[in-house]
C-alpha positions as CSV (number, residue, x, y, z in Angstrom):
1,M,169.0,54.1,295.2
2,D,166.5,54.1,298.1
3,R,162.9,53.5,297.2
4,P,160.4,56.1,298.3
5,K,158.8,55.4,301.6
6,M,155.1,54.5,301.6
7,I,152.9,56.2,304.2
8,I,149.9,54.1,305.1
9,F,146.7,55.3,306.6
10,A,144.6,52.2,307.1
11,S,145.0,48.5,306.7
12,K,141.4,47.4,306.7
13,K,138.7,48.6,304.4
14,S,136.0,48.4,307.1
15,E,138.1,50.6,309.4
16,K,138.5,53.4,306.9
17,M,134.9,53.4,305.6
18,D,133.4,53.5,309.2
19,K,134.8,57.0,309.8
20,Q,132.5,59.9,308.9
21,P,133.7,62.2,306.1
22,K,134.7,65.7,307.1
23,L,133.9,68.6,304.7
24,M,137.2,69.8,303.1
25,D,136.0,73.1,301.5
26,K,137.9,76.3,300.9
27,W,137.3,77.5,304.5
28,R,138.7,74.4,306.0
29,M,141.7,74.5,303.7
30,R,142.4,78.1,304.5
31,D,142.3,77.3,308.2
32,I,144.8,74.5,307.6
33,F,147.2,76.6,305.6
34,K,147.0,80.0,307.3
35,S,149.7,79.4,309.8
36,H,152.1,78.0,307.1
37,I,151.4,80.6,304.4
38,E,155.1,81.7,304.1
39,Q,156.2,78.1,303.7
40,I,153.8,77.3,301.0
41,R,153.4,80.6,299.1
42,E,155.3,79.3,296.1
43,H,153.3,76.1,296.0
44,A,149.7,77.0,296.8
45,F,147.2,79.8,295.9
46,F,143.8,80.4,297.4
47,S,141.1,83.0,296.7
48,D,137.3,83.1,297.0
49,E,137.1,81.6,293.5
50,I,139.9,79.1,293.1
51,G,142.5,77.1,295.0
52,I,145.6,75.7,293.3
53,L,148.2,73.2,294.4
54,H,151.5,73.4,292.6
55,G,153.2,70.1,293.1
56,H,154.7,70.4,296.6
57,A,154.4,67.3,298.8
58,Q,154.3,69.4,302.0
59,V,151.0,71.0,301.0
60,F,149.5,67.6,300.2
61,R,150.6,66.2,303.6
62,M,149.0,69.1,305.5
63,L,145.7,68.2,304.0
64,I,146.1,64.4,304.5
65,Q,147.0,64.9,308.1
66,Q,143.5,66.2,308.9
67,K,142.2,62.7,309.6
68,P,140.4,61.5,306.4
69,P,138.0,60.6,304.9
70,F,136.9,63.9,303.4
71,I,134.0,65.1,301.3
72,I,134.2,68.0,298.9
73,N,131.5,70.3,297.5
74,D,133.3,71.6,294.4
75,H,134.9,70.5,291.2
76,R,138.6,69.5,291.4
77,L,140.9,68.6,288.5
78,G,144.5,67.5,288.9
79,F,147.3,65.2,287.7
80,V,150.2,63.3,289.2
81,V,153.7,63.8,287.8
82,G,155.7,61.7,290.3
83,G,155.3,59.1,293.1
84,E,152.3,56.9,293.6
85,G,149.4,56.3,296.0
86,R,146.2,54.4,296.7
87,V,143.1,56.3,297.4
88,N,139.5,55.3,297.9
89,F,137.2,57.5,295.8
90,N,133.5,57.1,296.4
91,L,133.8,53.5,297.8
92,V,136.3,52.3,295.2
93,D,140.0,51.8,295.8
94,R,142.2,53.4,293.0
95,H,145.9,53.4,292.3
96,I,147.3,56.8,291.2
97,G,150.8,57.3,289.8
98,A,152.8,59.4,287.4
99,G,150.6,60.2,284.4
100,T,147.3,59.9,286.2
101,L,144.7,62.6,285.6
102,V,142.1,62.9,288.4
103,Y,138.7,64.5,288.4
104,L,136.6,64.8,291.6
105,G,133.1,66.2,291.5
106,P,130.9,67.7,294.2
107,G,129.9,65.1,296.8
108,T,133.0,62.9,296.3
109,I,134.2,61.0,299.3
110,I,138.1,60.9,299.4
111,N,139.9,58.4,301.7
112,P,143.7,58.0,301.2
113,I,145.0,54.6,302.0
114,S,148.7,55.0,301.3
115,Y,151.1,57.2,299.3
116,S,154.8,57.4,298.6
117,D,156.7,60.4,300.1
118,D,157.7,61.5,296.6
119,L,154.0,61.9,295.5
120,E,153.8,65.1,293.4
121,L,150.4,66.5,292.6
122,F,149.2,69.5,290.6
123,G,145.6,70.6,290.5
124,F,142.9,73.2,291.2
125,A,139.6,73.4,293.0
126,L,136.8,75.6,291.5
127,F,134.9,77.2,294.4
128,A,131.4,78.5,294.3
129,D,132.4,82.0,293.3
130,F,134.4,80.9,290.3
131,P,132.9,82.2,287.0
132,M,132.3,78.8,285.4
133,P,133.0,78.8,281.7
134,F,129.8,76.9,280.8
135,A,126.2,77.8,281.0
136,P,123.9,75.5,283.0
137,G,123.2,72.4,281.1
138,Q,126.2,73.0,278.8
139,M,129.0,71.3,280.8
140,P,131.1,68.7,278.9
141,P,129.6,65.3,279.5
142,A,132.4,64.2,281.9
143,F,131.4,67.0,284.3
144,N,127.6,67.3,284.0
145,G,126.9,65.1,287.1
146,Q,126.6,61.7,285.5
147,V,130.1,60.8,286.7
148,R,131.1,61.6,290.3
149,D,134.9,61.0,289.7
150,F,137.4,59.5,287.4
151,Q,141.1,58.7,287.2
152,L,142.8,58.2,283.8
153,T,146.4,57.0,283.1
154,V,147.5,59.0,280.0
155,G,150.5,59.3,277.7
156,E,153.3,61.9,278.0
157,D,151.8,64.2,275.3
158,D,148.3,64.3,277.0
159,L,149.9,64.9,280.4
160,M,152.1,67.7,278.9
161,T,149.0,69.4,277.5
162,A,147.3,69.4,280.9
163,R,150.5,70.7,282.5
164,Q,150.9,73.5,280.0
165,I,147.4,74.7,280.5
166,F,147.8,74.4,284.3
167,E,151.1,76.4,284.3
168,V,149.5,79.3,282.4
169,L,146.6,79.3,284.8
170,W,149.0,79.3,287.8
171,Q,151.0,82.2,286.5
172,L,147.8,84.2,285.7
173,V,146.0,83.9,289.0
174,R,149.0,85.0,291.0
175,Q,149.0,88.4,289.2
176,P,147.2,91.3,291.0
177,D,143.7,91.7,289.7
178,Y,144.1,88.9,287.1
179,H,141.6,88.9,284.3
180,R,138.8,86.5,285.3
181,P,137.6,85.7,281.7
182,V,141.0,84.5,280.8
183,A,141.1,82.2,283.9
184,S,137.7,80.9,283.0
185,A,138.8,80.2,279.4
186,L,141.8,78.3,280.7
187,V,139.6,76.2,283.0
188,A,137.3,75.5,280.0
189,A,140.3,74.3,278.0
190,M,141.4,72.0,280.8
191,M,137.9,70.6,281.2
192,H,137.5,70.0,277.4
193,H,140.9,68.2,277.5
194,Y,139.9,66.0,280.3
195,D,136.5,65.3,278.8
196,A,138.0,64.2,275.5
197,L,140.4,61.9,277.3
198,Y,137.6,60.5,279.4
199,R,135.4,59.7,276.4
200,R,138.3,58.1,274.6
201,H,139.1,56.0,277.7
202,A,135.4,55.0,278.0
203,E,135.3,53.9,274.4
204,Q,138.4,51.8,274.8
205,Q,137.2,50.3,278.1
206,S,133.8,49.2,276.6
207,A,135.7,47.4,273.9
208,T,138.0,45.4,276.3
209,R,136.2,45.1,279.6
210,S,134.1,42.1,280.5
211,P,130.3,42.6,280.4
212,G,130.2,42.0,284.1
213,Q,132.7,44.7,285.0
214,T,131.0,47.2,282.7
215,I,127.7,46.5,284.5
216,F,129.3,46.8,287.9
217,D,130.9,50.2,287.0
218,R,127.6,51.5,285.7
219,F,125.8,50.2,288.8
220,L,128.2,52.0,291.1
221,Q,127.8,55.2,289.2
222,L,124.0,55.0,289.5
223,V,124.2,54.1,293.2
224,N,126.5,57.1,294.0
225,Q,124.0,59.4,292.1
226,H,120.7,58.1,293.3
227,C,121.1,56.2,296.6
228,H,119.6,59.1,298.5
229,Q,116.3,58.5,296.6
230,H,116.3,54.9,295.6
231,H,117.3,52.2,298.2
232,Q,116.1,49.1,296.4
233,I,118.0,47.1,293.7
234,G,114.9,47.0,291.5
235,Y,115.4,50.7,290.6
236,Y,119.0,50.0,289.4
237,A,118.1,46.9,287.6
238,E,115.4,48.8,285.7
239,R,117.8,51.6,284.8
240,L,120.3,49.0,283.5
241,C,117.5,47.1,281.7
242,L,118.3,43.9,283.6
243,T,116.4,41.6,285.9
244,E,117.1,42.0,289.7
245,R,118.3,38.4,289.9
246,Y,120.8,38.8,287.0
247,L,122.1,42.1,288.4
248,S,122.5,40.7,291.9
249,T,124.5,37.7,290.5
250,V,126.8,39.9,288.4
251,I,127.5,42.3,291.2
252,R,128.3,39.5,293.6
253,Q,130.5,37.7,291.1
254,T,132.4,40.9,290.1
255,S,132.9,42.5,293.5
256,G,132.5,39.9,296.1
257,M,129.7,41.9,297.7
258,T,125.9,42.0,297.1
259,A,124.2,44.8,295.3
260,K,122.3,45.6,298.5
261,E,125.6,45.9,300.5
262,W,126.9,48.5,297.9
263,I,123.6,50.5,298.1
264,D,123.7,50.4,301.9
265,R,127.3,51.5,302.0
266,A,126.7,54.5,299.8
267,L,123.5,55.4,301.7
268,I,125.1,55.1,305.1
269,T,127.9,57.4,304.0
270,R,125.4,59.9,302.8
271,I,123.5,59.7,306.1
272,K,126.7,60.2,308.1
273,V,127.5,63.3,306.1
274,E,124.0,64.7,306.9
275,L,124.3,63.9,310.6
276,M,127.8,65.4,310.9
277,H,127.6,68.4,308.7
278,T,124.1,69.7,308.8
279,D,121.7,70.9,311.5
280,K,118.8,68.9,310.1
281,T,116.7,66.9,312.5
282,V,116.7,63.1,312.2
283,A,113.2,63.3,310.9
284,Q,114.2,65.8,308.2
285,I,117.1,63.6,307.1
286,A,114.8,60.6,307.0
287,D,112.4,62.5,304.8
288,D,115.1,63.9,302.6
289,L,116.5,60.4,302.0
290,H,113.1,59.0,301.2
291,F,112.6,56.7,304.2
292,P,109.0,55.9,305.1
293,N,109.3,57.3,308.6
294,P,111.9,58.3,311.2
295,S,111.4,55.1,313.2
296,F,112.3,53.0,310.1
297,F,115.2,55.2,309.4
298,S,116.6,54.9,312.9
299,K,116.2,51.1,312.9
300,Y,118.0,50.9,309.5
301,F,120.9,53.0,310.6
302,K,121.3,51.1,313.9
303,R,121.2,47.7,312.2
304,I,124.2,48.6,310.1
305,I,126.2,51.0,312.3
306,G,125.2,49.7,315.8
307,T,124.0,53.0,317.2
308,T,121.0,55.2,316.5
309,P,121.4,58.4,314.3
310,K,121.0,60.5,317.5
311,E,123.7,58.6,319.3
312,F,126.0,58.8,316.4
313,R,125.5,62.6,316.1
314,E,126.1,63.0,319.9
315,K,129.4,61.2,319.7
């Protein structure tokens, strides 16, 4: 029996992280799919409120062919039922395969590295107009902004529960004038299911992972959340109740990179998104990202990227 072919996007981490992320929102996805609507009608659904992918590899390939990396501005939940792949989510390479649940929150940077041609994904995106099932401040912990993304390998029963909820939602939204409160309740059920599995996984990890790996994971979460405001390692050391020296040592030993390199990588990614996808002036971006002045901001960007922010935008 032939093994599935692996499609590879990049061979070097530096190459793939140097590309600026492109916004992959509902408008961009509609543009991609509109000329193929008859081909994918049985495998994808889009409205102003929700987008659903129903397991067809062709739909996934159409998205991936748009020259990643991508950034999203909505909540996305999905799961893999076949095949495998490697994807960089928010600066970290992950393996996904059959039985993987995936959550991607607003601001997530997605960069596929490779995937097998039999990769089969199911999932949905909740656009801004979707009637969210939770009041502000009442989201389950896994979705309240503390975690940018997660990927969980689960057992057959937990995967089946996710798939059953998904299939009911898929059938519902394709009905004319479907009942929005029911769709919202199904999404709430899926989010509660993912949240329970995430918390169980976190408890198991804390019992088995090394202290260094636990510190590194928490450090990356904090960097992804706060790099636009806090550029110095001292802030993250204080949040983790550690000395700067100890945190620096742990991060280098665990990841092979310094803590400052991780902060710079996350911050540069954020700057590129601002330069590519907003009309803000360089001075406005510098101020929003808490640089002391535009001159310092430009020198910082040029030192790492090799061009000024203005030159980068003009390219």
